[in-house]
Every structure is written in structure tokens, then in C-alpha cells.
N, C-alpha and C positions, 0 to 999 in steps of 0.2 A: 851110191847116194852122194851127190855133190852138196857141199855146204857153202853158204853165202851170208853176207851181212850188209846192212845199209851203210852208205858213206856219210850220212849227215852227222852222226855223233863224233866219229874221229875227225871229220873235216872241220868241225867246230873248234877242234884243238890244234890241228896241224895243216888245214887246207885240203881241198879235194884231191889234188894230185899226190901229195904225200900220203893221204888216206888210202888210196888204191895200192900204193907200194906196201904200206904196212899191213893192209888186209891180206895181201899175198904172202908176205913174210910170216904172218901169224899162222898160216896153214889153211886158209880158205881156198876154195876152188873157183869162186866167182865173187863178184861185187854187185850190189844193188844200188843203182844210181838215184840218189835222193835229189829231187828237183824242186823241193818246196821253197827254196830261196829265189825261185824265178819271180815270185811276186807274193805280196801279203795284202790282206784286206783288213782295214781297221773298223769296218762297219759303215764307213762313209766314202772311202776312196781307196784306189789301188796304191800301195806303197812300193816304190822301187828302191831297194837298199843300196844300189851301186854294185851289187854282186855281179860277177860276169854272166851268170845265168839270166840276168835281167835284160841283157842286150843280145839280140839274135846272133850277130856275127861272133861276138865273144863267146856266146854259149856253144855255138857249133865248134869253135876252135877248142874250147875247154873239153867238150865231149870227146873230140878226136884225140886230144892229148891224154886224157884219162884212159881211153881205149888202148893207146899205144903203151902207156906205162903198165897197164895190166898185162898186155901181151908180152912185154919185155920181162915181166916177172912171172909169167906162166899161168895167168888167170884171165878170165873173160867176164864181161858184164852179162848177167843172166836176166835181170829185170830192172825196172825203174819205178819211181813213185812220182806221179804228176802233182802239180800244185793243187791246193784246195783251199776253201770250199767252192764248188762249182755253182753254188746258189747265185753268185754274182757274175754278171755278164763278162766282166773283165777277166776273171779267172777262167770262166768257161771258154773264152776265146783263146786261151793259151794251151788248151788240151791237145790240139793238133800239133802244136810246136813241141810239146812234151813227147809225143809219139815219134816225131822226127828226130829229136835229140836222142831218144832211146836207140833208134836205128844207128845214128852216128856213133854211139858208144858201143854198139855191137849187141845190145840187148834184144831179147825176143818177146818180152812181156812188159806192158806198162800198166801199173795199178792206178786206176782212176776211181776215186770215191764216188759213190752215188750221192744224190742230194737227200739229206736225212728226212726231210718232210715230204718227199715225193712218194707216190704210189709206185709199185713195180712198173706199171704202164708208162708213167711219166719218166721214170729213170731209164726205161728202155728207149724212150725218145732221145734222151741225152746220149746214150751209147750209139744209137743210130746216127746221130749228128757227126760223131768222130770216127765212125766205122770206115768211111772212105780213106782216112789217113792211115788207119791200121792196115788196110789192104795195099795202099800205095807203098808203105814202108815195110811191109811184111812183119808187123809187130802186133801181137795179140793184146787186146784190152782185157784186164782182169778187174772184175767187180769185187769190192771188199765189203764185208759185213761191218756195219757201224753201230753206234750207240748214242743215246741221249742221256740226260741225267734228271732223275726225279729229286728235286731239291727238298721236297717235303719229307720223302722217305729216306733220303740220303743214299740212294743206290741207282744203278743204271736203269734206263727205260728204253722201250723199243724205239728203233730207228730203221732206216732203210736197210733191207737185207739182213736184219738182225735175227730173224727166225728162218728156219729152213724153207718153209713154203714160199715166202717172199723172195728169198735169195734165188731159189731155183726158177721162180716165175719170171724174175727180172731178166735172167739169162735166156730163158726159153722164149720169151716174147721177142727178143732180138733174133734168135734162131740163126746164128751164124757161127762157124767155127773160130772166128777171130774174136769172139767174146766168151771169156771163161771166168772161173772163180779163183779169187785169192782169199783163203780163209785166214782170218786173224784169230789165232788160238786164244789170245788173251781176251779179246772182245767177247768171244763166245763163252768165256768162263765167268763173266761178271755177274754178280747177283742182280736179279731183276730182268734178265734177258729172256727167260723162259725157254732156254735151250742149253746145250753144252757142246763142246767140240766134237764128241763122238756122234751125236745126233746130226750135227752139221755135215761131218765127213760122209756119213752114210747116205744122207739125202743128196748131197752134191755129186757124189760118185764120179763119173767121167768128166763132169764139168770142172772138177778141182784140179788146177794145174799150177798153182803157186800157193805159198804160205807166208804168213808173217808170224814168226815164232818168238814168244817172249813169255816170261813168267809174271804172275800176278798173285795178289792175296785173294783172288776170286771175288773181289768187291770193287776195287779201283782198277783203272787202266794203267797198271804199274810199269810196263815195259822194262822189266828187269831180266837179268840173265837166267836161263833155264836152270832148274834144280835149286833155286834160291828161295822160292816162295811156296805156293800152295797147289799148283797145277799137277795132277797125276799124269806123268808123261807116258808110262808104259802102256796103258790101255789106248791112249790117243795114237801112239806110234803103231801099235798093233792094228788098229782100225785103218790107218793109212795103208799099211801093208795089205790088209784084207781087201781093200778096194782096188789094189794095183796102182796106187799113186806113183807117178813116174816123173813128177817135178822135182825141184830142189828143196832143201831145207834152208830157208832164208830167215835169219834172225832180224828182229826189229826191236832191239834192246836199247832204245835211245836213252833211257835213264841211267844206264850203267856207268857211262862216262861223263854224264852231265855235271858240270861244275868242277871237274878234275883239272889239274895242270896239264900242260901240253905233253910233258914227259910221261904221263900215264897212258897215252894213246897206244903205245906199243904193247905194254903189259895188258892193258884192258882188252885189246883185240886178241891177244893170245888166250886170255881167260875165256872170251866168247867163243873162239875157235874150238877150244877144248870141250866146252859144253855142247856146241853144235855137233862135234864129231862123236860125242857120247850118244847123242840122239840118232845120228846116222848109223852108228854101229849097232844100236838097238834095233833099228829098222832092218838092217841087213841080217841080223841074227834070227829073225822070225821066218 
């Protein structure tokens, strides 16, 4: 079982290129290319921050440099995360580029959020739009389970792919091997979602080819290091083993290093790698 982690949180401290180097040195097998800096949306217009990912040529060059740094340090890119939300045409128009950049980095899966207010059929249309890019660049699209927030009850509420039936239906409507599932364990654990990670894993079965692993208090979207909060990991990992899950264990613990000084990046990644390896060893032991 290979372990991986996202580049966004260490890159916020030390930059993308150094982040890949430190991910390798921490003991990870792969890196997850975070591309959310490609663009942001403030509700009125697209915001370009000046980050290299905002410019096509610079983004391609950066992806290639990150790939080489990974290879020089013995690791590869396993997956990526496209910019979001795709509700807005400007963001939606960047999804094909995100798939291309995934291929440039050497990744095989690109996580693309569904649109939260869409039905499974409407989100299937979204994925069909970018499916030609997936086939051209030989990169699978992974659909992720999302959440909304019930401000009155102060807990999560249903969103696109947040229950097993809708998650499976979205993928099955596209009906193409290039569209698969990425289960966010934390999202599935939030109060008010009407499901849990085990139910999701069992329903997704062969569709499940990627993970976002992080711990939560089972109420908020905490994105913390595994074994630090409330998620019961042993039955979840056992269920992954029972369905024959063959993807990677990829962490998305963005909050663990947020607000920390740059010199925490190396130690923080080592902490994360140790937690991820504990989960991987648990999987292998079953």
C-alpha cells in the first residue's frame, strides 16, 4: 500500500518544489498535486493571484519541475486536485487544463468536485464535458463526495454525491472507466450526512480508486492528522481491504500545518507520513 499527501499545505510554507522534496524525505511514496491556486472565485469574478499555476506556460513548466524533483527523490505524482467550485464557468473552463497538468506531473487521477446543487444527471454532464481530456491525457477523473452546511442546525447537510446512491449514480450515468470515485473519509463522517465511510466504501466497491484521508470530530470538516480526533480507523481500513481496494492511501490533512512557520514543514510531513504508514500497515495486516 502506497502512501501519499497533498502539496498545498507544505507548499504554503516552503513552495511547491521544496514541498515535493520534503514529502519524499518524510517517507511518502507519492505526492498529490494541489492545483487550487490555479484560480479563485470571489462570487463575482475570477481572481488570478500571480501564482505560476495561473499562467499556462508557467504551470506546465512547474508541473514538469515538480515531477522531476519527485523522480530525483524516488517518488511519483499519483493524483491531483483540480480548482473549484465548478459552478462558475471560468473555473469549469480550467478543468481540462487541470487534467493536462496532472499528466505533465505524471499523475494518473485528477479529483474534480461535483457541483453541490446539481443532480447526479447534471453532474454526469459536467464529467462528460471533460471526459475527452481524460482520454487524451490518459488521466482518470475522480468524483468526490461533498457537503453543504445547515446553519440552523449547525451541522453538515446533503450535497452532491454525499450519499451512496447519488455517488454511485453520478459515476454510473457517465459509464466510462475514466470516471471513478475518490472517497473523502472526513466528509462521509460528518454529522448530518446520513451515511458513514463504511457504507460509502461498500456501495462504491469497484468504483473506488482514490481516497482523501483526514481525521475529524465527526461534526466539522476538520482535515486533521489521522488518529488525532474521532474517526474509527480500524473498521474503515478493514472494509477497504474487504472490497479489494487497490488505490493509494492519500492524506488531505490541510489543517495540520496551517498557520505554522516554514521550519515546521519537514517535521509536519514526517508526522503525517507516520500516521499514513500506520494506516497502510493496518491495511496490509488484514
